[in-house]
py3Dmol code that shows the C-alpha trace and the ligand (Angstrom):
import py3Dmol

protein = """\
ATOM      1  CA  UNK A   1     -28.173  -0.513  -1.516  1.00  0.00           C
ATOM      2  CA  UNK A   2     -28.490   3.167  -2.406  1.00  0.00           C
ATOM      3  CA  UNK A   3     -30.238   5.765  -0.457  1.00  0.00           C
ATOM      4  CA  UNK A   4     -33.218   5.702  -2.939  1.00  0.00           C
ATOM      5  CA  UNK A   5     -33.674   1.875  -2.119  1.00  0.00           C
ATOM      6  CA  UNK A   6     -33.312   1.676   1.845  1.00  0.00           C
ATOM      7  CA  UNK A   7     -36.451   2.275   3.621  1.00  0.00           C
ATOM      8  CA  UNK A   8     -37.207   5.264   6.036  1.00  0.00           C
ATOM      9  CA  UNK A   9     -37.182   4.306   9.527  1.00  0.00           C
ATOM     10  CA  UNK A  10     -38.924   6.672  12.030  1.00  0.00           C
ATOM     11  CA  UNK A  11     -38.406   6.179  15.765  1.00  0.00           C
ATOM     12  CA  UNK A  12     -40.455   8.264  18.066  1.00  0.00           C
ATOM     13  CA  UNK A  13     -39.854   8.988  21.630  1.00  0.00           C
ATOM     14  CA  UNK A  14     -42.876  10.375  23.522  1.00  0.00           C
ATOM     15  CA  UNK A  15     -44.403   9.724  26.833  1.00  0.00           C
ATOM     16  CA  UNK A  16     -47.960  10.279  25.279  1.00  0.00           C
ATOM     17  CA  UNK A  17     -49.605   7.346  23.627  1.00  0.00           C
ATOM     18  CA  UNK A  18     -51.783   9.440  22.030  1.00  0.00           C
ATOM     19  CA  UNK A  19     -48.908  11.220  20.057  1.00  0.00           C
ATOM     20  CA  UNK A  20     -47.546   7.859  19.030  1.00  0.00           C
ATOM     21  CA  UNK A  21     -50.896   6.900  17.753  1.00  0.00           C
ATOM     22  CA  UNK A  22     -51.149  10.210  15.736  1.00  0.00           C
ATOM     23  CA  UNK A  23     -47.824   9.801  14.138  1.00  0.00           C
ATOM     24  CA  UNK A  24     -48.648   6.176  13.539  1.00  0.00           C
ATOM     25  CA  UNK A  25     -51.728   7.330  11.604  1.00  0.00           C
ATOM     26  CA  UNK A  26     -49.922   9.960   9.712  1.00  0.00           C
ATOM     27  CA  UNK A  27     -47.334   7.923   8.189  1.00  0.00           C
ATOM     28  CA  UNK A  28     -49.473   4.594   7.863  1.00  0.00           C
ATOM     29  CA  UNK A  29     -50.420   5.080   4.253  1.00  0.00           C
ATOM     30  CA  UNK A  30     -46.656   5.742   3.160  1.00  0.00           C
ATOM     31  CA  UNK A  31     -45.456   2.274   2.375  1.00  0.00           C
ATOM     32  CA  UNK A  32     -41.688   3.532   2.182  1.00  0.00           C
ATOM     33  CA  UNK A  33     -41.969   4.498   6.034  1.00  0.00           C
ATOM     34  CA  UNK A  34     -41.250   2.154   8.856  1.00  0.00           C
ATOM     35  CA  UNK A  35     -42.379   3.218  12.097  1.00  0.00           C
ATOM     36  CA  UNK A  36     -41.442   2.792  15.706  1.00  0.00           C
ATOM     37  CA  UNK A  37     -42.603   4.226  19.044  1.00  0.00           C
ATOM     38  CA  UNK A  38     -41.175   4.174  22.608  1.00  0.00           C
ATOM     39  CA  UNK A  39     -42.956   5.931  25.348  1.00  0.00           C
ATOM     40  CA  UNK A  40     -40.096   5.073  28.182  1.00  0.00           C
ATOM     41  CA  UNK A  41     -37.279   7.301  27.933  1.00  0.00           C
ATOM     42  CA  UNK A  42     -34.912   4.910  29.895  1.00  0.00           C
ATOM     43  CA  UNK A  43     -35.507   2.417  26.844  1.00  0.00           C
ATOM     44  CA  UNK A  44     -34.903   5.102  24.107  1.00  0.00           C
ATOM     45  CA  UNK A  45     -31.341   4.906  23.277  1.00  0.00           C
ATOM     46  CA  UNK A  46     -31.102   1.172  23.295  1.00  0.00           C
ATOM     47  CA  UNK A  47     -34.083   0.784  21.244  1.00  0.00           C
ATOM     48  CA  UNK A  48     -32.929   3.402  18.582  1.00  0.00           C
ATOM     49  CA  UNK A  49     -29.551   1.810  18.443  1.00  0.00           C
ATOM     50  CA  UNK A  50     -30.944  -1.723  17.454  1.00  0.00           C
ATOM     51  CA  UNK A  51     -33.442  -0.173  15.071  1.00  0.00           C
ATOM     52  CA  UNK A  52     -31.129   1.819  12.991  1.00  0.00           C
ATOM     53  CA  UNK A  53     -33.605   4.763  12.427  1.00  0.00           C
ATOM     54  CA  UNK A  54     -33.129   7.065   9.684  1.00  0.00           C
ATOM     55  CA  UNK A  55     -34.751   9.866  11.748  1.00  0.00           C
ATOM     56  CA  UNK A  56     -35.465  10.199  15.593  1.00  0.00           C
ATOM     57  CA  UNK A  57     -38.363  12.316  16.821  1.00  0.00           C
ATOM     58  CA  UNK A  58     -37.802  13.270  20.287  1.00  0.00           C
ATOM     59  CA  UNK A  59     -40.370  14.791  22.797  1.00  0.00           C
ATOM     60  CA  UNK A  60     -38.910  17.529  24.897  1.00  0.00           C
ATOM     61  CA  UNK A  61     -40.535  17.054  28.043  1.00  0.00           C
ATOM     62  CA  UNK A  62     -40.878  13.433  29.712  1.00  0.00           C
ATOM     63  CA  UNK A  63     -41.485  12.502  32.965  1.00  0.00           C
ATOM     64  CA  UNK A  64     -37.876  11.180  34.159  1.00  0.00           C
ATOM     65  CA  UNK A  65     -35.539  12.432  31.580  1.00  0.00           C
ATOM     66  CA  UNK A  66     -35.428  15.846  29.967  1.00  0.00           C
ATOM     67  CA  UNK A  67     -35.847  15.096  26.078  1.00  0.00           C
ATOM     68  CA  UNK A  68     -32.649  17.345  25.597  1.00  0.00           C
ATOM     69  CA  UNK A  69     -30.509  15.088  27.650  1.00  0.00           C
ATOM     70  CA  UNK A  70     -31.565  12.348  25.289  1.00  0.00           C
ATOM     71  CA  UNK A  71     -30.909  14.028  22.295  1.00  0.00           C
ATOM     72  CA  UNK A  72     -27.345  14.482  23.730  1.00  0.00           C
ATOM     73  CA  UNK A  73     -27.110  10.587  24.562  1.00  0.00           C
ATOM     74  CA  UNK A  74     -28.117   9.903  20.959  1.00  0.00           C
ATOM     75  CA  UNK A  75     -25.247  12.126  19.893  1.00  0.00           C
ATOM     76  CA  UNK A  76     -22.793  10.351  22.137  1.00  0.00           C
ATOM     77  CA  UNK A  77     -23.863   6.791  20.844  1.00  0.00           C
ATOM     78  CA  UNK A  78     -21.488   5.615  17.795  1.00  0.00           C
ATOM     79  CA  UNK A  79     -24.619   3.899  16.038  1.00  0.00           C
ATOM     80  CA  UNK A  80     -26.553   6.994  16.428  1.00  0.00           C
ATOM     81  CA  UNK A  81     -24.306  10.080  16.136  1.00  0.00           C
ATOM     82  CA  UNK A  82     -25.372  11.151  12.811  1.00  0.00           C
ATOM     83  CA  UNK A  83     -28.959  10.278  12.636  1.00  0.00           C
ATOM     84  CA  UNK A  84     -30.995  13.511  12.178  1.00  0.00           C
ATOM     85  CA  UNK A  85     -33.246  14.396  15.376  1.00  0.00           C
ATOM     86  CA  UNK A  86     -36.570  16.170  15.164  1.00  0.00           C
ATOM     87  CA  UNK A  87     -37.353  17.816  18.446  1.00  0.00           C
ATOM     88  CA  UNK A  88     -41.186  17.706  19.241  1.00  0.00           C
ATOM     89  CA  UNK A  89     -42.306  20.444  21.607  1.00  0.00           C
ATOM     90  CA  UNK A  90     -45.623  21.578  22.717  1.00  0.00           C
ATOM     91  CA  UNK A  91     -45.098  25.130  22.123  1.00  0.00           C
ATOM     92  CA  UNK A  92     -43.100  27.713  19.905  1.00  0.00           C
ATOM     93  CA  UNK A  93     -40.436  29.188  22.365  1.00  0.00           C
ATOM     94  CA  UNK A  94     -37.334  31.002  20.876  1.00  0.00           C
ATOM     95  CA  UNK A  95     -35.190  30.032  23.662  1.00  0.00           C
ATOM     96  CA  UNK A  96     -36.165  26.305  23.741  1.00  0.00           C
ATOM     97  CA  UNK A  97     -35.759  26.165  19.830  1.00  0.00           C
ATOM     98  CA  UNK A  98     -32.386  27.648  19.935  1.00  0.00           C
ATOM     99  CA  UNK A  99     -31.156  25.361  22.829  1.00  0.00           C
ATOM    100  CA  UNK A 100     -32.548  22.390  20.804  1.00  0.00           C
ATOM    101  CA  UNK A 101     -30.603  23.333  17.547  1.00  0.00           C
ATOM    102  CA  UNK A 102     -27.529  24.056  19.956  1.00  0.00           C
ATOM    103  CA  UNK A 103     -27.764  20.509  21.022  1.00  0.00           C
ATOM    104  CA  UNK A 104     -27.743  19.143  17.754  1.00  0.00           C
ATOM    105  CA  UNK A 105     -31.303  18.814  16.699  1.00  0.00           C
ATOM    106  CA  UNK A 106     -31.669  19.028  12.867  1.00  0.00           C
ATOM    107  CA  UNK A 107     -35.473  20.197  13.064  1.00  0.00           C
ATOM    108  CA  UNK A 108     -37.993  21.584  15.703  1.00  0.00           C
ATOM    109  CA  UNK A 109     -41.859  20.714  15.370  1.00  0.00           C
ATOM    110  CA  UNK A 110     -44.636  21.830  17.670  1.00  0.00           C
ATOM    111  CA  UNK A 111     -46.991  18.988  17.976  1.00  0.00           C
ATOM    112  CA  UNK A 112     -48.351  18.116  15.735  1.00  0.00           C
ATOM    113  CA  UNK A 113     -48.249  19.488  12.205  1.00  0.00           C
ATOM    114  CA  UNK A 114     -50.436  18.325   9.277  1.00  0.00           C
ATOM    115  CA  UNK A 115     -49.358  14.838   8.223  1.00  0.00           C
ATOM    116  CA  UNK A 116     -48.414  16.279   4.975  1.00  0.00           C
ATOM    117  CA  UNK A 117     -45.726  18.557   6.629  1.00  0.00           C
ATOM    118  CA  UNK A 118     -44.615  15.669   8.816  1.00  0.00           C
ATOM    119  CA  UNK A 119     -44.088  13.186   6.047  1.00  0.00           C
ATOM    120  CA  UNK A 120     -42.278  16.033   4.209  1.00  0.00           C
ATOM    121  CA  UNK A 121     -39.834  16.712   7.048  1.00  0.00           C
ATOM    122  CA  UNK A 122     -39.400  13.032   7.801  1.00  0.00           C
ATOM    123  CA  UNK A 123     -38.672  12.327   4.223  1.00  0.00           C
ATOM    124  CA  UNK A 124     -36.246  15.335   3.892  1.00  0.00           C
ATOM    125  CA  UNK A 125     -34.070  14.273   6.972  1.00  0.00           C
ATOM    126  CA  UNK A 126     -34.119  10.607   6.155  1.00  0.00           C
ATOM    127  CA  UNK A 127     -32.902  11.105   2.447  1.00  0.00           C
ATOM    128  CA  UNK A 128     -30.024  13.467   3.520  1.00  0.00           C
ATOM    129  CA  UNK A 129     -29.145  10.867   6.233  1.00  0.00           C
ATOM    130  CA  UNK A 130     -29.037   7.971   3.871  1.00  0.00           C
ATOM    131  CA  UNK A 131     -27.378  10.185   1.217  1.00  0.00           C
ATOM    132  CA  UNK A 132     -24.523  10.861   3.678  1.00  0.00           C
ATOM    133  CA  UNK A 133     -24.435   7.100   4.489  1.00  0.00           C
ATOM    134  CA  UNK A 134     -23.886   6.413   0.819  1.00  0.00           C
ATOM    135  CA  UNK A 135     -21.189   9.121   0.423  1.00  0.00           C
ATOM    136  CA  UNK A 136     -19.545   7.713   3.492  1.00  0.00           C
ATOM    137  CA  UNK A 137     -19.444   4.167   2.076  1.00  0.00           C
ATOM    138  CA  UNK A 138     -18.286   5.355  -1.348  1.00  0.00           C
ATOM    139  CA  UNK A 139     -15.505   7.367   0.161  1.00  0.00           C
ATOM    140  CA  UNK A 140     -14.465   4.502   2.215  1.00  0.00           C
ATOM    141  CA  UNK A 141     -14.333   2.334  -0.800  1.00  0.00           C
ATOM    142  CA  UNK A 142     -12.316   5.191  -2.656  1.00  0.00           C
ATOM    143  CA  UNK A 143      -9.897   5.127   0.143  1.00  0.00           C
ATOM    144  CA  UNK A 144      -9.416   1.317   0.088  1.00  0.00           C
ATOM    145  CA  UNK A 145      -8.940   1.388  -3.789  1.00  0.00           C
ATOM    146  CA  UNK A 146      -6.308   3.916  -3.323  1.00  0.00           C
ATOM    147  CA  UNK A 147      -4.497   1.948  -0.661  1.00  0.00           C
ATOM    148  CA  UNK A 148      -4.726  -1.020  -2.955  1.00  0.00           C
ATOM    149  CA  UNK A 149      -3.395   0.963  -5.917  1.00  0.00           C
ATOM    150  CA  UNK A 150      -0.430   2.145  -3.705  1.00  0.00           C
ATOM    151  CA  UNK A 151       0.483  -1.478  -2.769  1.00  0.00           C
ATOM    152  CA  UNK A 152       0.216  -2.591  -6.356  1.00  0.00           C
ATOM    153  CA  UNK A 153       2.522   0.372  -7.461  1.00  0.00           C
ATOM    154  CA  UNK A 154       4.789  -0.475  -4.736  1.00  0.00           C
ATOM    155  CA  UNK A 155       4.948  -4.321  -6.103  1.00  0.00           C
ATOM    156  CA  UNK A 156       5.416  -3.049  -9.621  1.00  0.00           C
ATOM    157  CA  UNK A 157       8.024  -0.697  -8.688  1.00  0.00           C
ATOM    158  CA  UNK A 158      10.070  -3.526  -6.850  1.00  0.00           C
ATOM    159  CA  UNK A 159       9.488  -5.996  -9.875  1.00  0.00           C
ATOM    160  CA  UNK A 160      10.691  -3.296 -12.192  1.00  0.00           C
ATOM    161  CA  UNK A 161      14.042  -3.188 -10.310  1.00  0.00           C
ATOM    162  CA  UNK A 162      14.420  -7.016 -10.483  1.00  0.00           C
ATOM    163  CA  UNK A 163      15.502  -9.282 -13.051  1.00  0.00           C
ATOM    164  CA  UNK A 164      12.846 -11.967 -13.488  1.00  0.00           C
ATOM    165  CA  UNK A 165      15.011 -15.025 -14.246  1.00  0.00           C
ATOM    166  CA  UNK A 166      17.583 -14.949 -11.425  1.00  0.00           C
ATOM    167  CA  UNK A 167      15.764 -12.444  -8.782  1.00  0.00           C
ATOM    168  CA  UNK A 168      19.025 -10.351  -8.889  1.00  0.00           C
ATOM    169  CA  UNK A 169      18.569  -6.466  -9.432  1.00  0.00           C
ATOM    170  CA  UNK A 170      18.536  -5.884 -13.246  1.00  0.00           C
ATOM    171  CA  UNK A 171      20.439  -3.385 -15.231  1.00  0.00           C
ATOM    172  CA  UNK A 172      18.124  -0.320 -14.605  1.00  0.00           C
ATOM    173  CA  UNK A 173      18.527  -0.658 -10.883  1.00  0.00           C
ATOM    174  CA  UNK A 174      22.303  -1.260 -11.233  1.00  0.00           C
ATOM    175  CA  UNK A 175      22.653   1.926 -13.237  1.00  0.00           C
ATOM    176  CA  UNK A 176      20.705   4.176 -10.790  1.00  0.00           C
ATOM    177  CA  UNK A 177      22.920   2.314  -7.870  1.00  0.00           C
ATOM    178  CA  UNK A 178      25.925   3.059  -9.494  1.00  0.00           C
ATOM    179  CA  UNK A 179      25.029   6.618  -9.965  1.00  0.00           C
ATOM    180  CA  UNK A 180      24.459   7.218  -6.437  1.00  0.00           C
ATOM    181  CA  UNK A 181      27.139   5.243  -4.927  1.00  0.00           C
ATOM    182  CA  UNK A 182      29.658   6.839  -7.405  1.00  0.00           C
ATOM    183  CA  UNK A 183      28.535  10.294  -6.056  1.00  0.00           C
ATOM    184  CA  UNK A 184      29.004   9.164  -2.695  1.00  0.00           C
ATOM    185  CA  UNK A 185      32.476   7.820  -3.370  1.00  0.00           C
ATOM    186  CA  UNK A 186      33.406  11.257  -4.911  1.00  0.00           C
ATOM    187  CA  UNK A 187      32.160  13.143  -1.873  1.00  0.00           C
ATOM    188  CA  UNK A 188      33.963  10.897   0.661  1.00  0.00           C
ATOM    189  CA  UNK A 189      37.143   9.977  -1.568  1.00  0.00           C
ATOM    190  CA  UNK A 190      36.823   6.113  -1.097  1.00  0.00           C
ATOM    191  CA  UNK A 191      38.149   3.767  -3.543  1.00  0.00           C
ATOM    192  CA  UNK A 192      35.349   2.300  -5.753  1.00  0.00           C
ATOM    193  CA  UNK A 193      35.609  -1.228  -7.307  1.00  0.00           C
ATOM    194  CA  UNK A 194      33.282  -2.918  -9.947  1.00  0.00           C
ATOM    195  CA  UNK A 195      33.395  -6.385 -11.114  1.00  0.00           C
ATOM    196  CA  UNK A 196      32.084  -7.991 -14.414  1.00  0.00           C
ATOM    197  CA  UNK A 197      31.211 -11.663 -14.288  1.00  0.00           C
ATOM    198  CA  UNK A 198      30.710 -13.629 -17.405  1.00  0.00           C
ATOM    199  CA  UNK A 199      29.724 -17.305 -17.432  1.00  0.00           C
ATOM    200  CA  UNK A 200      32.409 -19.287 -19.713  1.00  0.00           C
ATOM    201  CA  UNK A 201      31.389 -21.160 -22.716  1.00  0.00           C
ATOM    202  CA  UNK A 202      27.771 -20.662 -21.932  1.00  0.00           C
ATOM    203  CA  UNK A 203      26.510 -20.860 -25.802  1.00  0.00           C
ATOM    204  CA  UNK A 204      27.996 -24.356 -25.820  1.00  0.00           C
ATOM    205  CA  UNK A 205      26.322 -25.168 -22.558  1.00  0.00           C
ATOM    206  CA  UNK A 206      22.753 -23.949 -23.955  1.00  0.00           C
ATOM    207  CA  UNK A 207      23.496 -25.632 -27.197  1.00  0.00           C
ATOM    208  CA  UNK A 208      24.530 -29.056 -25.332  1.00  0.00           C
ATOM    209  CA  UNK A 209      22.099 -29.052 -22.502  1.00  0.00           C
ATOM    210  CA  UNK A 210      19.328 -26.762 -23.841  1.00  0.00           C
ATOM    211  CA  UNK A 211      18.069 -23.319 -23.040  1.00  0.00           C
ATOM    212  CA  UNK A 212      16.035 -24.235 -20.012  1.00  0.00           C
ATOM    213  CA  UNK A 213      18.919 -25.922 -18.344  1.00  0.00           C
ATOM    214  CA  UNK A 214      21.039 -22.736 -19.314  1.00  0.00           C
ATOM    215  CA  UNK A 215      18.477 -20.668 -17.295  1.00  0.00           C
ATOM    216  CA  UNK A 216      18.967 -22.867 -14.291  1.00  0.00           C
ATOM    217  CA  UNK A 217      22.812 -22.227 -14.506  1.00  0.00           C
ATOM    218  CA  UNK A 218      22.017 -18.671 -14.477  1.00  0.00           C
ATOM    219  CA  UNK A 219      19.745 -18.692 -11.446  1.00  0.00           C
ATOM    220  CA  UNK A 220      22.594 -20.864  -9.659  1.00  0.00           C
ATOM    221  CA  UNK A 221      25.507 -18.404 -10.648  1.00  0.00           C
ATOM    222  CA  UNK A 222      23.275 -15.546  -9.320  1.00  0.00           C
ATOM    223  CA  UNK A 223      22.801 -17.102  -6.182  1.00  0.00           C
ATOM    224  CA  UNK A 224      26.455 -17.769  -5.834  1.00  0.00           C
ATOM    225  CA  UNK A 225      27.147 -14.196  -6.735  1.00  0.00           C
ATOM    226  CA  UNK A 226      24.658 -12.892  -3.927  1.00  0.00           C
ATOM    227  CA  UNK A 227      26.510 -15.162  -1.468  1.00  0.00           C
ATOM    228  CA  UNK A 228      29.572 -13.066  -2.242  1.00  0.00           C
ATOM    229  CA  UNK A 229      28.046  -9.826  -1.762  1.00  0.00           C
ATOM    230  CA  UNK A 230      28.824  -9.557   1.956  1.00  0.00           C
ATOM    231  CA  UNK A 231      28.747  -5.839   2.792  1.00  0.00           C
ATOM    232  CA  UNK A 232      25.616  -3.865   3.065  1.00  0.00           C
ATOM    233  CA  UNK A 233      26.570  -1.489   0.287  1.00  0.00           C
ATOM    234  CA  UNK A 234      27.828  -4.538  -1.973  1.00  0.00           C
ATOM    235  CA  UNK A 235      25.394  -5.013  -5.181  1.00  0.00           C
ATOM    236  CA  UNK A 236      25.174  -8.055  -7.360  1.00  0.00           C
ATOM    237  CA  UNK A 237      23.161  -7.482 -10.598  1.00  0.00           C
ATOM    238  CA  UNK A 238      22.320  -9.247 -13.679  1.00  0.00           C
ATOM    239  CA  UNK A 239      24.018  -6.979 -16.376  1.00  0.00           C
ATOM    240  CA  UNK A 240      22.584  -8.668 -19.480  1.00  0.00           C
ATOM    241  CA  UNK A 241      22.360 -12.176 -20.966  1.00  0.00           C
ATOM    242  CA  UNK A 242      25.125 -14.293 -19.108  1.00  0.00           C
ATOM    243  CA  UNK A 243      26.668 -11.387 -17.963  1.00  0.00           C
ATOM    244  CA  UNK A 244      26.544 -10.140 -14.083  1.00  0.00           C
ATOM    245  CA  UNK A 245      28.141  -7.142 -12.271  1.00  0.00           C
ATOM    246  CA  UNK A 246      29.160  -6.648  -8.656  1.00  0.00           C
ATOM    247  CA  UNK A 247      29.273  -3.072  -7.417  1.00  0.00           C
ATOM    248  CA  UNK A 248      31.764  -2.810  -4.417  1.00  0.00           C
ATOM    249  CA  UNK A 249      31.655   0.803  -2.802  1.00  0.00           C
ATOM    250  CA  UNK A 250      34.496   1.753  -0.678  1.00  0.00           C
ATOM    251  CA  UNK A 251      36.590  -1.273  -1.599  1.00  0.00           C
ATOM    252  CA  UNK A 252      40.119  -1.085  -2.653  1.00  0.00           C
ATOM    253  CA  UNK A 253      41.698  -3.465  -5.324  1.00  0.00           C
ATOM    254  CA  UNK A 254      42.645  -6.199  -2.823  1.00  0.00           C
ATOM    255  CA  UNK A 255      39.217  -6.214  -1.718  1.00  0.00           C
ATOM    256  CA  UNK A 256      37.897  -6.423  -5.241  1.00  0.00           C
ATOM    257  CA  UNK A 257      40.350  -9.260  -5.911  1.00  0.00           C
ATOM    258  CA  UNK A 258      39.223 -11.146  -2.804  1.00  0.00           C
ATOM    259  CA  UNK A 259      35.482 -11.022  -3.679  1.00  0.00           C
ATOM    260  CA  UNK A 260      36.534 -12.023  -7.377  1.00  0.00           C
ATOM    261  CA  UNK A 261      38.213 -15.227  -6.283  1.00  0.00           C
ATOM    262  CA  UNK A 262      35.258 -15.767  -3.890  1.00  0.00           C
ATOM    263  CA  UNK A 263      32.886 -15.668  -6.867  1.00  0.00           C
ATOM    264  CA  UNK A 264      35.181 -17.980  -8.951  1.00  0.00           C
ATOM    265  CA  UNK A 265      35.315 -20.688  -6.171  1.00  0.00           C
ATOM    266  CA  UNK A 266      31.782 -20.334  -5.286  1.00  0.00           C
ATOM    267  CA  UNK A 267      30.699 -20.908  -8.857  1.00  0.00           C
ATOM    268  CA  UNK A 268      33.197 -23.822  -9.381  1.00  0.00           C
ATOM    269  CA  UNK A 269      31.923 -25.330  -5.918  1.00  0.00           C
ATOM    270  CA  UNK A 270      28.455 -25.533  -7.690  1.00  0.00           C
ATOM    271  CA  UNK A 271      29.971 -28.373  -9.645  1.00  0.00           C
ATOM    272  CA  UNK A 272      27.548 -27.913 -12.551  1.00  0.00           C
ATOM    273  CA  UNK A 273      28.777 -30.553 -15.153  1.00  0.00           C
ATOM    274  CA  UNK A 274      29.855 -28.742 -18.474  1.00  0.00           C
ATOM    275  CA  UNK A 275      31.252 -31.161 -21.133  1.00  0.00           C
ATOM    276  CA  UNK A 276      32.227 -28.298 -23.423  1.00  0.00           C
ATOM    277  CA  UNK A 277      34.419 -26.528 -20.704  1.00  0.00           C
ATOM    278  CA  UNK A 278      37.928 -27.238 -19.970  1.00  0.00           C
ATOM    279  CA  UNK A 279      37.261 -27.428 -16.184  1.00  0.00           C
ATOM    280  CA  UNK A 280      34.354 -30.051 -17.170  1.00  0.00           C
ATOM    281  CA  UNK A 281      32.043 -27.806 -14.885  1.00  0.00           C
ATOM    282  CA  UNK A 282      30.602 -24.279 -15.153  1.00  0.00           C
ATOM    283  CA  UNK A 283      33.138 -21.529 -14.465  1.00  0.00           C
ATOM    284  CA  UNK A 284      33.195 -17.828 -14.826  1.00  0.00           C
ATOM    285  CA  UNK A 285      35.616 -15.228 -15.839  1.00  0.00           C
ATOM    286  CA  UNK A 286      35.882 -11.941 -13.795  1.00  0.00           C
ATOM    287  CA  UNK A 287      37.105  -8.655 -14.684  1.00  0.00           C
ATOM    288  CA  UNK A 288      37.727  -6.094 -11.961  1.00  0.00           C
ATOM    289  CA  UNK A 289      38.567  -2.191 -11.880  1.00  0.00           C
ATOM    290  CA  UNK A 290      39.297  -0.079  -8.886  1.00  0.00           C
ATOM    291  CA  UNK A 291      39.483   3.610  -8.925  1.00  0.00           C
ATOM    292  CA  UNK A 292      39.914   6.491  -6.452  1.00  0.00           C
ATOM    293  CA  UNK A 293      37.185   8.897  -7.842  1.00  0.00           C
ATOM    294  CA  UNK A 294      38.009  12.468  -8.536  1.00  0.00           C
ATOM    295  CA  UNK A 295      35.544  15.354  -8.941  1.00  0.00           C
ATOM    296  CA  UNK A 296      33.881  15.732 -12.327  1.00  0.00           C
ATOM    297  CA  UNK A 297      34.795  12.142 -13.431  1.00  0.00           C
ATOM    298  CA  UNK A 298      32.005   9.524 -14.370  1.00  0.00           C
ATOM    299  CA  UNK A 299      32.075   5.831 -13.634  1.00  0.00           C
ATOM    300  CA  UNK A 300      31.849   4.992 -17.228  1.00  0.00           C
ATOM    301  CA  UNK A 301      35.740   4.546 -17.620  1.00  0.00           C
ATOM    302  CA  UNK A 302      35.613   2.115 -14.689  1.00  0.00           C
ATOM    303  CA  UNK A 303      32.826   0.071 -16.366  1.00  0.00           C
ATOM    304  CA  UNK A 304      34.799  -0.028 -19.538  1.00  0.00           C
ATOM    305  CA  UNK A 305      38.190  -0.920 -17.660  1.00  0.00           C
ATOM    306  CA  UNK A 306      36.210  -3.831 -15.776  1.00  0.00           C
ATOM    307  CA  UNK A 307      34.957  -5.094 -19.095  1.00  0.00           C
ATOM    308  CA  UNK A 308      38.544  -4.912 -20.768  1.00  0.00           C
ATOM    309  CA  UNK A 309      39.880  -6.873 -17.684  1.00  0.00           C
ATOM    310  CA  UNK A 310      37.090  -9.626 -18.126  1.00  0.00           C
ATOM    311  CA  UNK A 311      38.092 -10.131 -21.845  1.00  0.00           C
ATOM    312  CA  UNK A 312      41.576 -10.197 -20.767  1.00  0.00           C
ATOM    313  CA  UNK A 313      40.440 -12.955 -18.344  1.00  0.00           C
ATOM    314  CA  UNK A 314      38.714 -14.875 -21.124  1.00  0.00           C
ATOM    315  CA  UNK A 315      41.768 -14.527 -23.462  1.00  0.00           C
ATOM    316  CA  UNK A 316      44.130 -15.794 -20.417  1.00  0.00           C
ATOM    317  CA  UNK A 317      42.076 -19.162 -20.641  1.00  0.00           C
ATOM    318  CA  UNK A 318      38.731 -18.393 -18.536  1.00  0.00           C
ATOM    319  CA  UNK A 319      37.861 -19.485 -15.020  1.00  0.00           C
ATOM    320  CA  UNK A 320      39.907 -16.601 -13.715  1.00  0.00           C
ATOM    321  CA  UNK A 321      39.794 -12.997 -12.346  1.00  0.00           C
ATOM    322  CA  UNK A 322      41.849  -9.958 -13.708  1.00  0.00           C
ATOM    323  CA  UNK A 323      41.535  -7.069 -11.373  1.00  0.00           C
ATOM    324  CA  UNK A 324      43.341  -3.763 -12.155  1.00  0.00           C
ATOM    325  CA  UNK A 325      43.664  -0.173 -10.649  1.00  0.00           C
ATOM    326  CA  UNK A 326      42.756   2.627 -12.993  1.00  0.00           C
ATOM    327  CA  UNK A 327      44.361   5.826 -12.610  1.00  0.00           C
TER     328      UNK A 327
END
"""
ligand_1 = """\
32
GTP
N 19.936 -19.791 -21.046
C 19.992 -18.619 -21.371
N 21.008 -18.400 -22.111
C 21.377 -17.001 -22.214
C 20.336 -15.863 -21.676
N 21.092 -14.679 -21.771
C 22.127 -15.067 -22.807
N 22.298 -16.484 -23.100
C 23.094 -16.983 -23.870
O 24.569 -16.859 -23.539
C 25.350 -17.184 -24.626
C 26.720 -16.224 -24.746
O 27.400 -16.597 -25.581
P 28.828 -15.851 -25.825
O 28.627 -14.310 -25.792
O 29.339 -16.363 -27.102
O 29.733 -16.542 -24.976
P 30.161 -17.823 -24.305
O 29.660 -19.053 -25.172
O 30.025 -17.931 -22.813
O 31.635 -17.719 -24.607
P 32.793 -17.207 -23.649
O 32.072 -15.833 -22.740
O 33.966 -16.765 -24.458
O 33.276 -18.289 -22.629
C 24.442 -17.047 -25.676
O 24.216 -18.367 -26.376
C 23.083 -16.382 -25.296
O 22.147 -16.882 -26.015
C 19.556 -16.439 -20.923
O 18.820 -15.702 -20.154
N 19.179 -17.829 -20.659
"""
view = py3Dmol.view(width=600, height=400)
view.addModel(protein, "pdb")
view.setStyle({"model": 0}, {"cartoon": {"style": "trace"}})
view.addModel(ligand_1, "xyz")
view.setStyle({"model": 1}, {"stick": {}})
view.zoomTo()
view.show()
């Protein structure tokens, strides 16, 4: 509901019923205005809070409580804090007027102005209050939307780093990770290893068992690789097609050889039958390369060396690992 549709709700607090009656009559002919009256100061705050007024008219001089104290109490109340208050006084008094505005009153009226002026002021203060409520609600909705957008962006960012089939990090993420870890290795002078892992006779597998079964194999091999990435900095990723990569920062070639052997064993232990393979089950070939990075070098030769090692493993009969040091 917008400000134009919400009703104006006037709440008058004055100990003199005659004033209450005069205001009631003044606003009676305006169908947009709902009027409520309270003559007892001690009931005022509770009544106001339950009525949700768009403007409060508060008499300054009341028998048991000073009107200014009530103005203060309205402003302390969470539900009334921003409701505009028109202070009603019996006389023009500069000092009282200035105190009323200092306490937070929005307006000061000497009882009682012409109905036309009274209604104009009631309308003006109520509309600006309702507009403010509307702006606050729009702002809150905007903040919620922004929050949702941030969350969606975060999900998208994570998805764009992940391969949809296997759940491993994809090539895009692998490249960025290699870049960061390589620079760290250059700084720290640590050996750096990489393994390329390729499923053996995968074309025949697809041709024999179907592409969907082939996809399931890739998922299982990805799982086996993930289990072999045991240190926090180790990263298993899908390189593309039926090829995977394992980044092993701060790992010498003996370590890379051990991880490569683990991958071979883990994949064999999956025991996925494959009629077209020599081992009669799904196996992989692993090519590994290790280098101690020097300044100014890039990791491209390391990737190339791992790739060559992987093809050497294929040519040597598949289902094996070839790991080399690159100098
Ligand atoms: N099911 C499935 N197959 C894929 C996917 N990506 C690549 N392939 C298949 O993987 C096969 C790779 O074939 P090749 O490069 O000839 O390798 P290979 O048959 O494994 O032979 P070797 O590597 O020499 O053992 C191709 O048939 C591709 O279509 C995928 O996401 N899902």
